[in-house]
C-alpha positions as CSV (number, residue, x, y, z in Angstrom):
1,M,76.8,52.5,-1.2
2,E,79.8,54.2,-3.1
3,N,83.2,53.2,-2.1
4,Y,85.2,55.5,1.0
5,G,87.4,57.7,-1.0
6,G,86.0,57.3,-4.5
7,L,88.7,55.3,-5.1
8,P,89.5,53.8,-8.5
9,E,88.5,50.0,-8.3
10,E,91.9,48.8,-8.7
11,Y,92.7,50.3,-5.0
12,A,89.3,49.3,-3.5
13,V,89.7,45.4,-4.4
14,Y,88.8,43.7,-1.1
15,E,91.5,40.5,-2.1
16,S,94.2,43.0,-2.3
17,A,93.1,46.0,0.3
18,R,95.1,46.7,3.5
19,V,91.8,48.0,4.8
20,V,88.2,47.2,4.5
21,V,86.0,49.8,5.9
22,Q,82.8,48.0,7.6
23,P,79.8,50.2,7.0
24,I,76.9,49.9,10.2
25,P,74.5,51.9,9.7
26,Y,72.1,51.4,12.6
27,D,70.1,54.1,14.9
28,G,67.7,51.9,17.0
29,T,68.4,53.0,20.3
30,S,69.5,56.7,20.1
31,T,67.0,58.4,22.8
32,W,67.7,62.5,20.8
33,G,68.8,63.3,17.1
34,K,67.7,60.3,15.3
35,G,69.0,59.8,11.8
36,A,72.5,58.2,12.3
37,D,71.9,55.0,10.0
38,K,72.5,57.5,7.5
39,G,75.9,58.5,9.0
40,P,77.9,55.5,7.0
41,E,76.3,56.7,3.3
42,A,76.9,60.2,4.1
43,L,80.5,59.8,5.4
44,L,81.4,57.8,2.1
45,E,79.5,60.8,-0.2
46,A,81.7,63.0,1.3
47,S,85.4,60.9,1.1
48,A,84.5,61.1,-2.8
49,N,85.2,64.9,-2.2
50,M,88.5,64.6,-0.4
51,E,91.9,65.5,-2.2
52,L,94.1,61.7,-1.2
53,Y,97.7,63.6,-0.7
54,D,97.7,63.7,3.0
55,I,99.7,66.9,3.3
56,E,100.6,66.5,7.2
57,T,102.2,63.5,6.8
58,D,103.3,63.4,3.2
59,T,101.8,60.5,1.7
60,E,99.2,58.6,-0.3
61,P,97.5,56.2,2.6
62,Y,94.8,55.0,-0.3
63,T,97.3,53.1,-2.3
64,I,97.6,50.7,0.3
65,G,93.9,49.9,-0.6
66,I,91.0,50.2,0.8
67,A,87.5,48.1,0.1
68,T,84.9,48.8,1.5
69,A,82.5,46.5,2.8
70,E,79.1,45.6,2.1
71,P,76.8,47.3,4.8
72,V,76.2,45.2,8.3
73,P,72.2,44.1,8.1
74,C,70.6,46.3,10.4
75,A,66.8,45.6,10.3
76,G,66.6,43.4,13.3
77,T,67.3,43.8,17.1
78,V,70.1,46.1,18.9
79,E,71.3,42.2,20.0
80,Q,70.9,40.8,16.6
81,M,72.9,44.0,14.8
82,V,76.1,43.5,17.2
83,A,76.6,39.5,16.4
84,A,76.0,40.4,12.8
85,S,79.0,43.2,13.1
86,Q,81.0,40.8,15.1
87,R,80.6,38.3,12.8
88,A,81.5,40.8,10.4
89,V,84.2,42.0,11.6
90,N,85.7,38.9,12.8
91,E,85.9,37.3,9.4
92,H,87.6,40.0,8.0
93,I,89.9,40.2,10.6
94,R,90.3,36.5,10.1
95,N,91.2,37.4,6.2
96,G,94.8,39.4,7.5
97,K,92.3,42.9,7.0
98,Y,92.6,46.1,9.3
99,V,89.1,47.0,9.7
100,V,88.1,50.8,10.2
101,S,83.8,50.3,11.4
102,I,81.3,53.4,10.5
103,G,78.1,54.0,12.2
104,G,75.7,54.5,13.0
105,E,74.9,55.1,16.6
106,H,77.8,54.1,19.2
107,S,76.1,50.8,20.1
108,V,77.7,49.4,16.8
109,S,81.1,49.8,18.5
110,I,80.1,47.0,20.6
111,G,80.6,43.8,17.8
112,P,83.8,45.3,16.7
113,I,85.1,45.7,20.1
114,L,84.5,41.9,20.8
115,A,85.5,40.7,17.8
116,H,89.5,42.9,18.3
117,A,89.2,41.7,21.7
118,A,89.1,38.4,21.1
119,K,92.4,38.0,18.9
120,Y,93.7,40.3,20.4
121,E,95.5,40.5,23.5
122,D,96.9,43.1,25.9
123,L,94.1,45.6,24.8
124,T,93.1,48.7,25.8
125,V,90.4,50.7,24.1
126,L,90.6,54.3,24.1
127,Q,87.7,56.3,23.5
128,I,87.1,59.7,22.3
129,D,83.6,60.6,23.4
130,A,81.6,63.4,25.3
131,H,79.6,60.7,27.4
132,T,81.7,58.0,29.3
133,D,78.3,55.4,28.3
134,L,78.7,53.5,30.9
135,R,75.2,52.4,32.2
136,Q,75.2,48.9,32.9
137,E,71.3,49.2,31.0
138,Y,69.6,51.4,29.7
139,E,66.1,51.4,28.3
140,G,66.1,47.3,28.5
141,S,68.9,46.6,26.4
142,K,72.7,46.8,28.0
143,Y,73.5,46.9,24.3
144,N,72.2,50.7,24.2
145,H,74.9,53.5,23.0
146,A,74.6,54.4,26.4
147,C,75.9,51.2,27.9
148,V,79.1,50.6,24.8
149,M,81.8,51.3,27.5
150,A,80.3,49.5,30.2
151,R,80.2,46.1,27.4
152,A,83.7,47.2,26.7
153,R,84.9,47.0,30.8
154,E,83.7,43.6,30.8
155,V,86.5,42.5,27.8
156,C,89.8,44.8,28.4
157,P,90.2,48.1,29.8
158,I,89.4,51.3,29.4
159,V,90.6,54.9,28.4
160,Q,88.1,58.0,28.7
161,V,89.3,60.8,26.7
162,G,87.1,64.1,26.3
163,I,84.3,63.7,29.1
164,R,81.3,66.0,30.1
165,S,78.6,64.4,30.6
166,M,77.1,61.7,32.6
167,D,74.7,60.4,34.8
168,T,74.8,59.5,38.4
169,S,74.0,55.7,38.0
170,E,77.8,55.7,36.5
171,L,79.7,56.7,39.0
172,E,79.9,53.8,41.2
173,G,82.5,51.7,40.2
174,L,84.2,54.9,38.2
175,Q,87.9,54.6,37.4
176,R,88.6,58.7,37.4
177,E,92.2,57.5,37.1
178,R,91.3,56.4,33.5
179,I,89.1,59.3,32.3
180,F,90.6,62.8,30.9
181,W,87.6,65.4,31.6
182,A,87.3,68.3,28.7
183,H,86.7,70.6,31.4
184,E,90.6,69.4,32.2
185,I,91.8,69.1,29.4
186,V,90.8,71.6,26.3
187,G,93.2,74.0,25.5
188,Q,95.5,72.3,27.8
189,T,98.8,70.3,27.4
190,G,100.4,67.5,29.4
191,W,97.6,65.7,29.5
192,E,98.5,63.0,26.7
193,Q,101.3,61.1,28.1
194,R,99.5,60.5,31.3
195,A,96.7,59.0,29.0
196,I,99.2,57.0,26.4
197,D,100.8,55.5,29.6
198,L,97.8,54.0,30.5
199,L,97.5,51.8,27.4
200,T,98.7,48.5,27.3
201,P,100.8,47.7,24.2
202,R,97.4,47.6,21.6
203,V,94.6,49.5,21.3
204,Y,91.5,50.0,19.3
205,I,89.8,53.2,19.5
206,T,86.6,54.0,19.3
207,I,85.9,57.7,18.6
208,D,81.7,58.9,18.9
209,L,82.0,62.2,16.9
210,D,80.3,64.2,20.2
211,G,83.6,63.8,21.2
212,F,84.3,67.5,19.4
213,D,82.8,70.2,20.2
214,P,79.7,71.0,17.8
215,S,81.2,74.4,17.0
216,I,83.2,72.2,14.2
217,L,80.7,69.0,14.5
218,P,77.2,70.0,14.7
219,S,75.6,67.0,13.0
220,T,75.8,64.1,15.7
221,G,72.9,63.0,18.0
222,T,74.0,64.7,21.3
223,P,76.3,67.6,21.2
224,E,78.1,68.5,24.1
225,P,79.4,72.0,24.2
226,G,83.3,72.6,25.3
227,G,84.2,69.8,23.4
228,L,87.6,68.8,21.5
229,E,89.1,70.6,18.9
230,W,90.4,68.9,15.5
231,H,94.1,69.8,15.9
232,P,95.2,68.9,19.3
233,T,92.9,65.6,19.0
234,L,94.9,65.1,16.1
235,R,98.5,66.1,17.6
236,F,97.2,63.1,20.4
237,L,96.0,60.6,18.5
238,R,99.1,60.2,16.5
239,R,101.2,59.6,19.5
240,V,99.4,57.5,19.9
241,F,100.1,55.4,16.5
242,E,103.1,55.7,17.4
243,S,104.1,54.8,20.5
244,R,101.1,51.7,20.4
245,E,99.9,49.1,17.9
246,V,96.2,50.6,17.5
247,V,94.9,47.8,15.7
248,G,91.7,48.8,14.4
249,F,89.1,51.8,15.5
250,D,85.5,53.1,14.3
251,I,84.2,56.6,13.9
252,V,80.8,56.7,15.5
253,E,77.1,59.0,15.8
254,L,77.5,60.9,13.0
255,C,73.7,62.2,12.3
256,P,73.9,64.1,9.2
257,T,70.8,66.4,9.4
258,G,70.6,69.7,7.8
259,N,73.6,71.3,6.6
260,A,75.4,68.0,7.6
261,K,78.4,68.1,4.8
262,P,81.0,70.0,6.8
263,S,80.4,67.1,9.8
264,A,80.5,64.4,7.3
265,F,84.0,65.7,5.8
266,L,85.2,66.2,9.1
267,A,84.3,62.3,10.1
268,A,85.8,61.2,6.0
269,K,88.9,63.2,7.2
270,L,89.8,61.6,10.4
271,L,89.5,58.3,9.3
272,Y,91.6,59.3,6.6
273,R,94.2,61.2,9.0
274,L,94.3,57.8,11.0
275,L,95.2,55.8,8.3
276,S,98.0,58.1,7.5
277,F,99.5,57.9,11.1
278,R,98.5,53.8,11.4
279,F,100.4,52.9,7.5
280,L,103.1,55.6,8.2
281,G,105.9,53.1,7.7
282,Q,105.3,51.4,4.6
283,L,104.0,54.9,2.4
284,S,106.6,56.6,0.8
285,K,106.9,59.7,1.0
286,C,105.3,61.7,-1.7
287,S,108.2,64.5,-1.7
288,D,110.9,61.8,-2.5
289,R,108.7,60.6,-5.4
290,S,106.7,61.4,-8.5
291,C,103.5,61.4,-6.9
C-alpha cells in the first residue's frame, strides 16, 4: 500500500511522524456488500490526489508527519484480527504516535478502541454511524461488525450520532439519552452541544462511513437513506475536537466497488480534515507565512 497523501518521504518516516495511519484490511463478518477489505487501499490511493493545503483551517496538516504502517495481518479469524490490531495500535501508542486506523468493516474498530481505552482514563467512544451495532452476538461471534459498540460499551461510555437502523434485539438496555437519531438531527441545529456535554474529557471517534447519506457516499457495505451531510457533520466534529481531547479515531466501511472514487476521496479528505482539527494549535497558518 502507498503512503497516505502520497507524501514526500521526509514527512512519512515513522520515527519522526506525529501520526500513524494503520490499515486494517478485513472483511470477514460483513453481511451484504462485500469488499471493505479493499477500503484502506482505495482510501490511500485517493489521498495521493488531495491538495495538501486545508482551506478551512489555513494549514498544511501533513507537516506534522504522517507515516503509513504496514497493514495488520487479517488472514485468520475475526478474533485473531481484533487481537492483532489491538497489538499494533498498542505499539504505536507506546511509541508516542497519534493513531488513525482505517478499515475494513466495522469490526476492525474493536482492537483500536480496546487499545485506547486501556491507555486513557475518562474515555468516551463517539460513534458516527447509521447502525447502533449493539448486538451482544451476531452470526456466532461477539466480534461481528454488528457488535462493535456492545464491545466498546463494556470498557467505556458511548455516544451515538446519525443512527437510523437497528434490530429489536438491541432495544434492551438501549441508552436513548446517548443516541442522536438521524431523523431528529439531520437538517437541525441545537443538538450538537447536547451530544458534546455527554462526552468525557477524552474521546475516541469511530466513523462508519455509512453514517453519511448515500447521496454523498454510496460506496459502503450497508448504505442507509436519510444520513448525515458533509458540512454539518464536520462542524460538529470540529466542536468536539475544540472542546475535548480526541486521542484517536478510525474511519471504516469504505467498500470500493463500482464507481468508488468519490467515496474513497471523501474518506481520505475526512481523515485529513480531522487531523487539521486535532493539530490546529500546533500548525502555523499559511496566510501568516510563505507556504
